[in-house]
C-alpha positions in Angstrom: -105.0 -127.7 -221.1 -107.3 -129.9 -223.3 -106.1 -133.3 -223.5 -107.1 -133.7 -226.7 -105.1 -130.9 -228.3 -102.0 -131.8 -230.3 -98.9 -132.5 -228.7 -96.4 -129.8 -229.7 -93.6 -131.2 -232.0 -90.1 -131.1 -230.9 -87.0 -130.9 -233.0 -83.4 -131.5 -232.1 -80.7 -128.9 -232.4 -78.9 -130.2 -235.2 -81.9 -130.9 -237.1 -82.9 -127.0 -236.6 -79.4 -126.0 -237.7 -79.5 -128.2 -240.8 -83.1 -126.5 -241.9 -81.9 -123.0 -241.0 -78.8 -123.7 -243.0 -80.6 -124.9 -246.1 -83.4 -122.6 -246.0 -80.8 -119.7 -245.9 -78.3 -121.5 -248.3 -81.2 -122.0 -250.9 -82.2 -118.3 -250.8 -78.8 -117.0 -250.9 -77.8 -119.4 -253.9 -80.9 -118.6 -255.8 -80.4 -114.9 -255.6 -76.8 -115.2 -256.6 -77.8 -117.2 -259.6 -80.4 -115.2 -260.6 -78.1 -111.9 -260.3 -75.5 -113.9 -262.2 -77.7 -115.1 -265.1 -79.2 -111.5 -265.5 -75.7 -110.0 -265.7 -74.4 -112.9 -268.1 -77.5 -112.2 -270.5 -76.8 -108.5 -270.4 -73.1 -108.9 -271.2 -73.8 -111.8 -273.8 -76.4 -109.2 -275.4 -73.9 -106.4 -275.4 -71.4 -108.7 -277.3 -73.9 -109.3 -280.0 -75.0 -105.7 -280.1 -71.5 -104.6 -280.9 -71.0 -107.6 -283.3 -74.1 -106.4 -285.1 -72.9 -102.8 -285.4 -69.6 -103.6 -286.7 -70.8 -106.1 -289.2 -73.5 -103.4 -290.3 -70.6 -101.0 -290.7 -68.3 -103.5 -292.7 -71.4 -104.4 -295.1 -71.3 -100.6 -295.9 -67.7 -100.8 -296.9 -68.9 -103.5 -299.8 -71.4 -101.1 -301.4 -71.4 -98.0 -303.6 -72.1 -95.2 -301.0 -73.2 -92.9 -303.8 -75.5 -95.3 -305.5 -77.0 -96.3 -302.3 -77.6 -92.8 -301.3 -79.5 -92.2 -304.7 -81.5 -95.3 -303.8 -82.7 -93.6 -300.6 -83.4 -90.2 -302.1 -85.5 -91.7 -304.9 -87.4 -94.0 -302.5 -87.9 -90.7 -300.2 -89.2 -88.8 -303.4 -91.5 -91.7 -304.1 -93.1 -91.4 -300.5 -93.4 -87.7 -300.6 -95.7 -88.1 -303.7 -98.2 -90.2 -301.6 -100.6 -88.3 -299.7 -101.3 -91.0 -296.8 -99.0 -94.2 -297.5 -100.7 -96.1 -295.0 -104.2 -95.7 -296.2 -103.0 -96.5 -300.1 -101.2 -99.4 -298.7 -104.0 -101.0 -297.0 -106.6 -100.2 -299.7 -104.6 -100.3 -303.0 -101.6 -102.5 -302.4 -100.6 -103.3 -306.1 -101.0 -99.3 -307.0 -99.1 -98.6 -303.7 -96.1 -100.8 -304.7 -96.0 -100.0 -308.6 -94.8 -96.5 -307.4 -91.6 -98.3 -306.2 -91.1 -100.8 -309.2 -89.0 -98.5 -311.0 -86.6 -98.4 -308.0 -86.8 -102.0 -307.3 -86.2 -103.2 -310.9 -83.2 -100.8 -311.4 -79.6 -102.1 -312.0 -78.4 -100.2 -309.1 -80.8 -101.5 -306.3 -80.4 -105.4 -307.6 -76.5 -105.0 -307.3 -76.5 -103.4 -304.0 -79.1 -106.0 -302.9 -76.8 -108.8 -303.9 -73.8 -107.2 -302.5 -75.3 -107.2 -299.1 -76.9 -110.5 -299.3 -73.6 -112.1 -300.1 -72.1 -110.1 -297.1 -74.9 -111.6 -294.9 -74.4 -115.2 -296.1 -70.8 -114.8 -295.1 -71.7 -113.6 -291.3 -74.2 -114.9 -288.8 -76.5 -112.0 -289.5 -79.8 -113.1 -290.8 -80.9 -110.0 -292.8 -79.8 -106.5 -293.7 -82.6 -104.1 -294.4 -82.0 -100.4 -295.6 -85.1 -98.3 -294.3 -86.1 -94.7 -294.2 -87.5 -93.7 -290.6 -90.1 -91.5 -290.1 -90.4 -91.0 -286.2 -93.4 -88.5 -286.4 -95.4 -91.1 -288.4 -94.4 -94.0 -286.4 -93.2 -96.4 -289.0 -90.3 -97.4 -291.4 -90.1 -97.4 -295.1 -87.9 -100.3 -296.5 -85.5 -99.6 -299.4 -84.8 -103.3 -299.7 -84.4 -106.1 -297.5 -81.3 -108.8 -298.0 -82.6 -111.7 -296.2 -83.3 -115.6 -296.9 -87.0 -115.5 -295.8 -90.0 -113.0 -295.6 -88.1 -110.8 -298.1 -89.9 -107.3 -298.1 -90.5 -105.4 -301.0 -89.3 -101.7 -301.8 -91.7 -99.4 -300.1 -93.1 -101.9 -297.6 -94.0 -100.0 -294.2 -92.8 -101.3 -290.8 -94.7 -99.9 -288.0 -92.6 -99.4 -284.8 -92.5 -97.5 -281.5 -89.9 -94.5 -281.5 -90.5 -93.2 -278.0 -87.3 -94.6 -276.9 -85.6 -93.0 -279.8 -83.5 -89.9 -278.1 -81.3 -87.2 -279.7 -80.7 -86.6 -283.6 -82.9 -88.9 -285.9 -79.5 -89.8 -287.6 -77.9 -91.2 -284.5 -77.1 -95.0 -284.5 -80.1 -97.1 -284.1 -80.2 -99.1 -280.6 -82.8 -101.9 -281.2 -84.1 -104.4 -279.3 -85.2 -108.1 -279.4 -87.9 -109.6 -281.4 -89.0 -113.1 -281.7 -88.8 -114.9 -285.3 -90.6 -118.1 -286.0 -87.4 -119.3 -287.9 -84.8 -117.8 -286.0 -86.2 -117.3 -282.7 -84.9 -114.5 -280.5 -83.5 -112.0 -282.9 -81.4 -108.8 -281.9 -81.8 -105.8 -284.3 -79.3 -102.9 -284.3 -78.6 -100.5 -286.9 -76.4 -97.5 -288.0 -77.3 -94.3 -289.5 -76.5 -94.5 -293.5 -77.8 -91.3 -295.1 -79.1 -87.9 -293.2 -80.7 -84.8 -294.9 -82.2 -82.8 -291.9 -83.1 -80.2 -294.6 -85.5 -82.7 -296.6 -86.2 -84.8 -293.6 -84.6 -87.6 -294.6 -83.1 -90.3 -292.4 -82.0 -93.6 -293.4 -80.8 -96.7 -291.3 -79.0 -100.0 -292.4 -79.7 -102.5 -289.8 -79.0 -106.1 -289.3 -80.6 -109.2 -287.4 -78.6 -111.7 -285.7 -80.3 -114.1 -283.6 -79.4 -114.4 -280.0 -81.2 -117.6 -279.0 -77.7 -119.0 -278.4 -77.1 -116.7 -275.7 -80.2 -117.7 -273.7 -79.5 -120.9 -274.1 -76.2 -120.4 -272.6 -78.0 -118.6 -269.9 -80.0 -121.5 -269.3 -77.0 -124.0 -269.2 -75.4 -121.7 -267.1 -78.3 -121.6 -264.4 -78.8 -125.2 -264.7 -74.9 -126.2 -264.2 -74.6 -123.6 -261.4 -77.7 -125.0 -259.4 -76.4 -128.7 -259.8 -73.0 -127.4 -258.5 -74.7 -125.6 -255.5 -76.9 -128.4 -254.7 -74.0 -130.5 -254.2 -72.1 -128.1 -252.1 -75.2 -127.1 -249.9 -75.7 -131.1 -249.4 -72.1 -131.5 -248.4 -72.2 -128.3 -246.0 -75.5 -129.2 -244.4 -74.0 -132.7 -243.5 -70.9 -130.9 -242.2 -73.0 -128.8 -240.2 -75.1 -131.4 -239.0 -72.1 -133.5 -237.7 -70.3 -130.3 -236.4 -73.6 -129.0 -234.4 -74.3 -132.6 -233.3 -70.8 -133.2 -232.0 -69.9 -129.5 -230.5 -73.4 -128.8 -228.9 -75.8 -131.4 -229.0 -74.0 -134.3 -227.4 -72.5 -132.2 -224.5 -76.4 -130.7 -223.9 -77.5 -134.3 -223.7 -75.1 -135.3 -221.3 -75.7 -132.0 -219.1 -79.5 -132.9 -219.3 -78.7 -136.3 -218.2 -76.8 -135.3 -215.6 -79.7 -132.7 -214.5 -82.0 -135.9 -214.5 -79.6 -137.7 -212.2 -79.3 -134.4 -209.8 -83.1 -134.2 -209.7 -83.6 -137.7 -208.9 -81.3 -137.6 -206.0 -82.8 -134.5 -204.3 -85.1 -136.4 -202.2 -81.9 -138.7 -200.9 -79.8 -135.4 -200.4 -82.5 -133.7 -198.5 -83.1 -136.5 -196.1 -79.4 -137.2 -195.6 -78.0 -133.7 -196.5 -75.0 -135.3 -198.3 -73.3 -133.1 -201.0 -72.8 -134.2 -204.8 -70.2 -133.7 -207.3 -72.4 -134.6 -210.2 -71.6 -131.4 -212.6 -67.8 -131.3 -211.8 -66.0 -131.3 -214.9 -69.1 -131.9 -216.9 -67.8 -130.1 -219.8 -64.3 -129.7 -221.3 -65.0 -128.2 -224.6 -64.7 -124.6 -226.4 -68.0 -123.5 -226.8 -68.5 -120.3 -224.9 -72.2 -120.7 -223.9 -71.6 -124.3 -222.8 -68.6 -123.3 -220.9 -71.2 -120.8 -218.9 -73.9 -123.4 -218.8 -71.8 -125.7 -217.1 -70.3 -123.3 -214.8 -74.2 -122.4 -213.8 -74.8 -126.0 -213.0 -71.9 -126.5 -210.9 -72.9 -123.1 -208.9 -76.3 -124.6 -208.6 -74.9 -127.5 -207.2 -72.7 -126.0 -204.9 -75.4 -123.5 -203.6 -77.6 -126.5 -203.2 -75.0 -128.2 -201.1 -74.6 -125.3 -199.2 -78.5 -124.8 -198.6 -78.2 -128.5 -197.7 -76.0 -127.5 -195.1 -78.1 -124.6 -193.7 -81.1 -126.9 -193.5 -79.7 -128.6 -190.3 -78.6 -125.1 -188.8 -82.0 -123.9 -189.8 -84.1 -126.5 -188.6 -82.4 -126.8 -184.9 -82.6 -122.7 -184.8 -86.2 -122.9 -186.0 -87.2 -125.7 -183.5 -85.6 -123.4 -180.8 -87.2 -120.3 -181.7 -90.5 -122.2 -181.9 -89.9 -123.4 -178.3 -88.9 -119.8 -177.3 -92.1 -118.1 -178.8 -94.2 -120.7 -177.2 -93.1 -120.0 -173.9 -93.4 -116.0 -174.8 -97.0 -116.6 -175.9 -97.6 -118.6 -172.5 -95.9 -115.8 -170.8 -97.9 -113.0 -172.7 -101.2 -114.9 -171.9 -100.3 -115.2 -168.3 -99.7 -111.5 -167.9 -103.2 -110.7 -169.3 -105.8 -111.0 -166.3 -108.1 -114.1 -166.5 -109.2 -113.9 -163.0 -112.8 -112.8 -164.1 -114.5 -115.0 -161.3 -112.4 -113.3 -158.8 -114.5 -110.1 -159.0 -117.5 -112.0 -158.2 -117.5 -110.8 -154.8 -118.0 -107.2 -156.5 -121.7 -107.5 -157.3 -121.8 -104.2 -158.9 -119.8 -105.3 -161.9 -119.1 -108.1 -164.4 -116.4 -108.3 -167.0 -114.7 -110.0 -169.6 -111.9 -109.6 -172.0 -109.7 -111.2 -174.7 -106.8 -110.8 -176.9 -105.9 -112.4 -180.4 -102.3 -111.4 -181.5 -101.7 -111.3 -185.5 -98.4 -113.3 -184.6 -97.7 -115.7 -181.8 -97.1 -112.7 -179.5 -98.3 -109.2 -179.9 -98.4 -105.7 -178.6 -102.1 -105.3 -177.5 -103.3 -105.6 -173.8 -105.9 -104.8 -171.7 -105.5 -104.7 -167.8 -107.8 -104.0 -164.8 -107.2 -104.2 -161.1 -108.5 -102.9 -158.0 -107.0 -99.8 -156.4 -109.2 -99.9 -153.4 -112.5 -101.6 -152.3 -114.4 -99.0 -154.6 -112.0 -98.0 -157.4 -111.5 -100.3 -160.4 -108.8 -99.6 -162.9 -109.3 -100.1 -166.6 -106.5 -100.2 -169.1 -106.8 -100.6 -172.9 -103.4 -100.1 -174.7 -101.7 -101.0 -178.0 -98.1 -101.0 -178.9 -96.9 -100.1 -182.4 -95.5 -103.1 -184.1 -95.8 -106.8 -183.9 -94.2 -109.7 -183.0 -91.5 -110.2 -180.0 -90.2 -106.6 -179.9 -94.0 -104.9 -179.6 -94.4 -107.8 -176.8 -91.3 -106.9 -174.7 -92.5 -103.0 -175.1 -95.9 -104.2 -174.0 -94.8 -105.6 -170.8 -92.6 -102.8 -169.9 -95.7 -100.4 -170.3 -98.2 -102.8 -168.5 -95.8 -102.9 -165.6 -95.2 -99.1 -165.8 -98.8 -98.3 -165.8 -100.1 -100.8 -163.1 -97.0 -99.7 -160.8 -98.0 -96.0 -161.2 -101.7 -96.2 -160.9 -101.3 -98.4 -157.4 -99.4 -95.1 -156.2 -102.5 -93.2 -156.5 -103.4 -90.1 -158.6 -105.9 -89.3 -161.8 -105.4 -91.2 -165.0 -103.7 -88.0 -166.6 -100.9 -88.2 -163.8 -100.4 -91.8 -164.5 -100.2 -91.3 -168.2 -97.9 -88.4 -167.8 -95.4 -90.4 -165.5 -95.3 -93.3 -167.8 -94.9 -91.2 -170.8 -91.9 -89.5 -169.4 -90.4 -92.9 -168.3 -91.0 -94.3 -172.0 -89.4 -91.2 -173.7 -86.3 -90.9 -171.9 -85.1 -94.5 -173.0 -87.1 -95.0 -176.1 -83.9 -96.0 -178.3 -86.1 -98.2 -180.7 -88.5 -95.2 -181.4 -91.5 -97.4 -180.3 -94.9 -95.9 -178.8 -97.9 -97.0 -177.0 -101.8 -95.7 -177.2 -103.5 -96.2 -174.0 -107.0 -95.4 -172.8 -107.0 -95.6 -168.9 -110.0 -95.1 -166.4 -110.8 -95.3 -162.7 -114.2 -96.6 -162.2 -116.1 -96.0 -158.9 -118.1 -98.8 -158.0 -120.6 -97.4 -155.6 -121.4 -94.5 -158.3 -120.5 -95.6 -161.8 -118.6 -92.4 -162.2 -115.4 -92.8 -164.4 -112.4 -90.5 -164.6 -110.3 -91.2 -168.1 -107.7 -90.1 -170.0 -106.8 -91.1 -173.5 -103.2 -91.4 -175.1 -104.2 -91.5 -178.9 -106.2 -94.6 -178.3 -109.6 -95.3 -180.1 -112.8 -94.1 -178.6 -114.4 -96.2 -176.2 -118.2 -97.2 -176.6 -120.6 -96.4 -173.6 -124.4 -97.4 -173.4 -126.8 -94.6 -172.8 -129.8 -94.3 -170.6 -132.0 -96.6 -173.0 -129.1 -99.2 -173.0 -127.6 -98.2 -176.8 -124.2 -98.7 -177.3 -122.7 -95.2 -178.3 -119.4 -94.1 -179.5 -118.0 -91.6 -176.9 -115.5 -89.1 -178.9 -113.5 -87.9 -176.2 -110.4 -86.0 -176.4 -107.0 -87.4 -177.3 -103.7 -86.6 -176.2 -100.3 -87.6 -177.8 -99.2 -91.6 -177.8 -96.9 -92.5 -174.9 -92.7 -92.7 -175.7 -93.2 -90.3 -178.4 -92.2 -87.2 -176.6 -91.0 -86.4 -173.2 -92.6 -83.8 -171.1 -96.1 -83.8 -172.3 -99.4 -83.2 -170.1 -102.7 -85.3 -170.3 -106.2 -84.3 -169.4 -108.6 -86.1 -167.5 -112.5 -86.3 -168.5 -115.4 -87.7 -166.9 -118.5 -89.5 -167.8 -121.0 -91.9 -165.8 -122.2 -95.4 -166.7 -125.8 -95.7 -165.8 -127.1 -98.4 -163.9 -127.0 -101.6 -165.9 -124.9 -99.8 -168.6 -121.7 -101.2 -170.5 -118.4 -99.9 -171.4 -116.7 -101.4 -174.2 -112.7 -101.0 -175.0 -110.9 -102.2 -177.7 -107.8 -101.7 -180.3 -107.6 -100.7 -183.6 -107.4 -104.3 -184.7 -111.0 -104.6 -184.5 -112.4 -101.8 -186.9 -109.4 -102.2 -189.2 -110.2 -105.9 -190.0 -110.4 -106.4 -193.7 -112.2 -108.9 -195.9 -110.8 -110.2 -199.2 -112.3 -106.9 -200.9 -110.1 -105.1 -198.6 -113.0 -103.4 -196.9 -112.5 -102.3 -193.4 -114.9 -103.7 -190.6 -115.3 -100.1 -189.1 -116.7 -98.7 -186.0 -120.2 -98.3 -187.4 -120.6 -102.3 -187.7 -118.8 -102.9 -184.4 -121.6 -100.6 -182.8 -124.1 -102.2 -184.6 -123.0 -105.8 -183.5 -122.7 -104.3 -179.8 -126.4 -103.3 -179.9 -127.6 -106.6 -181.2 -125.8 -108.0 -178.0 -126.9 -105.8 -175.2 -129.0 -108.4 -173.5 -125.8 -110.8 -173.5 -123.6 -111.1 -170.7 -119.9 -109.7 -171.0 -118.4 -112.9 -172.3 -121.2 -113.6 -174.7 -120.6 -110.2 -176.1 -116.9 -110.9 -176.7 -117.6 -113.9 -178.3 -120.2 -112.4 -180.6 -118.0 -109.3 -181.8 -115.1 -112.1 -182.5 -117.3 -114.2 -184.5 -118.7 -111.1 -186.8 -115.0 -110.2 -187.0 -114.3 -113.9 -188.6 -117.4 -113.9 -190.7 -116.5 -110.5 -192.1 -112.8 -111.4 -192.8 -113.9 -114.4 -195.0 -110.9 -116.1 -194.2 -108.5 -113.2 -195.1 -105.1 -112.7 -193.2 -105.2 -110.2 -190.8 -102.3 -108.1 -189.6 -103.1 -106.6 -186.6 -104.1 -107.9 -182.7 -107.6 -107.8 -182.1 -108.3 -107.2 -178.1 -111.5 -106.4 -176.3 -112.9 -105.6 -172.9 -116.4 -105.5 -171.8 -117.7 -103.9 -168.5 -121.1 -104.4 -167.1 -122.1 -101.9 -164.3 -124.9 -103.4 -162.2 -124.9 -100.5 -159.9 
C-alpha cells in the first residue's frame, strides 16, 4: 500500500446515526412540506374559485337580464357585420370601435355597467367583464368591462387558448391564474349568461379575484412548518445521538477495551496456560445484537482457555509421537540393506541403493541378498499409502518375500505365495507392487516376475540404458489365488540394471509437470560411465533440480546393479 495515500476517515457509530437521521428526516420533511403546500394551495384556489363563481352569479341578480341580453345580441350583430374583426382592429382602430359606439353610449349599457361596477366595489372582485366567446376564432369580444383600471371598450378583442374548453360552449367557464401588474396573481372564472346555439352566440360574465394572498399564506405555511420541523429535527437528532451513544457506542467501547486486554495477555496465557474471565458479564443491556456479541466473545474466551489446556496435552503427545517416529525411521533405515561393501567379495557385481520417504517413514523398500554363492535375489517394492501404516505393511511384505525366497523357487512362485498370505489377512485394503529378480552371477542371466511394478531399465550391448516393458501381473494383497509368470533376460558383461519406484517418474515441479521415464533414462545414459553410487546420486540430484523446491508426495527409491561379469 502506498504510504502517501490518504488515511481513510473514520466516524463513530453515534455520529453516523445522527447523519443518517438528519439526512432521512430532512428528505422526509421536505417532501411532506412540499406535498402539504401543494394541497394547501390547491384547496385555497378552490375556495377562491367557488367564491368567484358565487360573486358572479350574485352580480347577475342585480342587473336587468332582458336589457343585458339585448346588449349581448346587439354586440354580436355588430361583430357579424365585420368580415375580419382582427384585421380591422389592427388597421383601422377608430373605425372599428366606431361600430360599437352606439351600444357603449346607450343608457342601458351605462346603467348595467354602473350596477356591475358598484357590485364589484362591494366585493373583493377587481373586475366584471361581459364577453362574447368565439372558440373557433380564438378570441373574446368585450361587451363591457367593469373594473377600476385598464377598462376595455365595447368590441375590444381578447385572444385566448380555448383548447381546454370542453363540452358545450355555454357551460361555465373555468378560468386560470394570470399575473397583473397592479393586483399580482389574479384568478378568472365565469358563468354562462346568454347562449343561442342557432345564431352561435355564447356570452360569459367573468370575475377577477386576486389570489396573491393565497400564495402568501402558502409561503408563510412553508416557512412556519420548516422552522418547526428544524426545531423538532434538532431535538430528535440530539436524542438519537444520546440514545445510540448510551445503548451501543459505550458498551462496544467497553468490549473493544476488554478485547485489547485479551490480546495483550495472549503471550502470557500461552506461556503459562492460565485461564481468563475477561469477557464474563461484560454486557448487561437489552440490545439483542450486543447480547449476541458478548456471548460470542465469552465463547471465544472459553474456547481459548480450552485450547490452552489442550496445548499441554498436545505438546507432550507431539513430543512422544516425534520420538516414536524418530525410532520408526531408524528402524526402517535399519531394515534397508546398506552392507554394499559386504559384496566386494563378489567381483562380478557392484550395487548401490537408496530410499527417501516423503514423510518420516514410508512404504517403499528395496532388498538384495544371496540365495547361494551364485544367485543374487533383487527386490524393488512400493506399498500403497504413506506414513506409519505403509511402513508397517512394508515390513510384513519384506519379511514375507525374503523368507519365501530363501526357501527356493522361481520369482513367480515367490510372488504367488506372498500374495496369498497378504490377501488372506488384508483387513486394511492395502496392497504392494513388487519387482523381483534372481541374477546368476556367473552368466548375467536374470529370471524375474513383476507384480504391478514399474518397468526395469537394462543396458543393451552398446551400454545404453533401455526401458524393458515386461508383462505385469496383479499387485500383491489385492486378490487371493492369483498366478504370476516368470520372464528371463540377460545383462551383458559390463551392463547395468536400474530399479526404481513410481516416485521417481512422478516427481513434479511447480508447473505440475512430471519428471517422467524419458527424462530418467536420459539422465541414466549420461551416467553410463559412473559407478553405481554416483549414478544414484546423479538421479537424485536431477530430481531435486527438476522439482524446483516443490513439495513431493511420494517416496523415491532407487537401486543400481552393475554386472561386471
